[in-house]
C-alpha positions in Angstrom: 0.0 0.0 0.0 1.2 3.5 -0.9 2.1 5.6 2.2 1.1 9.2 1.6 3.3 10.3 4.5 6.4 9.3 2.5 5.5 11.8 -0.3 6.0 15.5 -0.5 2.9 17.6 0.0 2.9 18.5 -3.8 2.9 14.9 -4.8 0.2 14.0 -2.3 -2.1 16.8 -3.7 -1.3 15.7 -7.2 -2.1 12.0 -6.4 -5.3 12.9 -4.6 -6.4 15.1 -7.5 -6.0 12.3 -9.9 -7.4 9.6 -7.6 -10.6 10.9 -5.9 -11.4 7.4 -4.6 -8.5 7.9 -2.1 -10.2 11.0 -0.8 -13.4 9.2 -0.1 -11.5 6.3 1.5 -9.8 8.9 3.8 -13.2 10.1 5.0 -14.5 6.6 5.6 -11.3 5.6 7.5 -11.3 8.8 9.6 -15.0 8.3 10.3 -14.5 4.7 11.4 -11.6 5.6 13.7 -13.2 8.7 15.1 -16.6 7.1 15.8 -15.1 4.0 17.4 -12.9 6.2 19.7 -15.9 8.3 20.8 -18.3 5.4 21.0 -20.8 6.9 18.6 -22.5 5.4 15.5 -21.0 6.2 12.1 -24.5 7.3 11.0 -24.6 9.9 13.8 -21.2 11.2 12.7 -22.4 11.2 9.1 -25.4 13.3 10.1 -23.0 15.8 11.8 -20.7 16.0 8.9 -23.1 15.9 5.9 -26.6 16.3 7.4 -27.1 12.9 5.9 -26.9 9.8 8.1 -26.3 7.5 5.2 -23.5 9.4 3.4 -20.5 7.7 5.0 -22.0 4.3 4.3 -22.6 5.4 0.7 -19.0 6.4 0.4 -17.8 3.0 1.7 -20.0 1.5 -1.0 -18.2 3.4 -3.7 -20.2 6.6 -4.0 -18.5 9.9 -4.7 -18.1 13.1 -2.8 -17.9 16.6 -4.0 -14.5 18.3 -3.3 -16.1 21.0 -1.1 -17.8 18.3 1.1 -14.5 16.4 1.3 -12.7 19.5 2.4 -15.3 20.4 4.9 -15.3 16.8 6.4 -11.5 16.8 6.5 -11.5 20.2 8.3 -14.1 18.9 10.8 -11.9 15.9 11.6 -8.7 18.1 11.8 -10.4 20.5 14.2 -12.3 17.9 16.3 -9.8 15.0 16.4 -9.4 13.8 20.0 -6.0 14.7 21.4 -5.6 11.2 22.9 -6.0 9.6 19.5 -3.2 9.5 16.9 -4.1 10.8 13.4 -3.7 8.0 10.8 -0.2 8.3 9.3 -1.3 7.5 5.8 -3.8 10.4 5.6 -2.4 13.9 5.3 -3.6 16.2 8.1 -4.5 19.7 6.9 -3.1 21.6 9.9 0.2 19.7 9.7 0.5 20.4 5.9 -0.2 24.1 6.6 2.6 24.2 9.2 5.0 22.4 6.7 4.1 24.9 4.0 4.7 27.8 6.3 8.0 26.6 7.6 9.2 25.9 4.0 8.4 29.5 2.9 
């Protein structure tokens, strides 16, 4: 499996741009980890994120997600991720990427 953490930010963005299925898999993986950790149903989290309790299940079944909804969901997880839960290493975290960009400038 390809580890995104081993790629530069530019290559990660390019890869995600050309492979939208990876983006939806990120949301499904984050939702699963997040909901298990907090002891909530994925459908309840889906309702919080998308105002649609079935959306995350649809994503896991291969449905698509508009970029704006992906970005909003990723921002939600980034902001609300529990401090005692490690962020998955194979999914780029927006706040970390922003810090990397700022320090490179």
